[in-house]
C-alpha positions in Angstrom: -153.6 44.6 11.0 -150.6 45.8 9.3 -148.2 48.5 8.9 -146.8 50.2 5.6 -143.5 51.7 6.1 -140.9 53.4 4.0 -137.0 52.6 4.7 -134.3 55.0 2.8 -130.5 53.7 2.4 -127.6 55.7 2.2 -127.4 54.5 -1.6 -130.3 56.8 -2.2 -132.5 53.8 -2.8 -136.2 53.5 -1.3 -137.9 50.3 0.1 -141.5 49.6 0.9 -141.9 47.3 3.9 -145.0 45.5 4.9 -145.1 45.1 8.7 -147.6 42.2 9.8 -149.0 40.6 12.5 -145.6 38.6 13.4 -143.6 41.3 13.3 -145.6 43.0 15.4 -145.7 40.0 18.0 -142.0 40.1 18.0 -141.8 43.8 18.7 -144.1 43.3 22.2 -141.5 40.8 22.8 -138.4 42.2 22.3 -139.3 45.6 23.9 -141.9 44.5 26.4 -144.6 47.4 25.1 -147.8 46.8 23.3 -148.1 47.8 19.2 -151.0 49.7 20.6 -148.9 52.3 22.0 -146.4 53.4 19.3 -148.2 56.4 18.4 -148.1 57.6 22.3 -144.3 56.6 22.7 -143.0 56.0 18.9 -139.2 55.9 19.0 -137.4 55.7 15.9 -135.4 52.9 17.3 -139.0 51.4 17.0 -139.6 51.7 13.5 -136.6 50.5 12.3 -136.6 47.6 14.3 -140.3 46.6 13.1 -138.8 47.3 9.2 -135.7 45.4 10.2 -137.9 42.4 11.3 -140.1 42.8 8.3 -137.4 42.4 5.6 -135.2 39.7 8.2 -138.5 37.7 7.5 -138.8 38.0 4.5 -135.1 37.0 3.6 -134.3 40.8 2.2 -131.3 41.1 4.5 -129.5 39.0 6.7 -127.3 41.2 8.5 -128.2 42.2 12.7 -130.0 45.0 13.5 -127.2 47.3 14.5 -125.6 46.9 11.3 -128.6 47.1 9.5 -129.4 50.8 10.8 -126.1 51.8 9.6 -127.1 52.1 6.3 -130.6 53.7 6.8 -130.9 57.3 6.7 -135.1 58.1 7.0 -138.1 55.8 8.0 -141.3 56.7 8.0 -145.0 55.8 6.7 -145.1 54.7 2.7 -147.2 56.8 1.2 -150.5 54.3 0.6 -150.8 56.3 -3.3 -147.1 55.8 -4.4 -147.3 51.9 -3.2 -150.7 51.4 -5.1 -149.2 52.7 -8.5 
């Protein structure tokens, strides 16, 4: 299981982020909620945290979560057609 998210930053750049099982396990530990409940109880914070965790894992960011979110203007599901191009 994995999730593809698109993050847009204040400077106009966009980043496709692959969230994998490791990130999801950490999410469940951090928020004490099953990843399966995301569809029912999704919060922007949850999506942002998953993207941040994936980018931290891949060493694409070293800043803490709160500092990282200050530069994000939008987050959502990535377009699967765009990622295959």
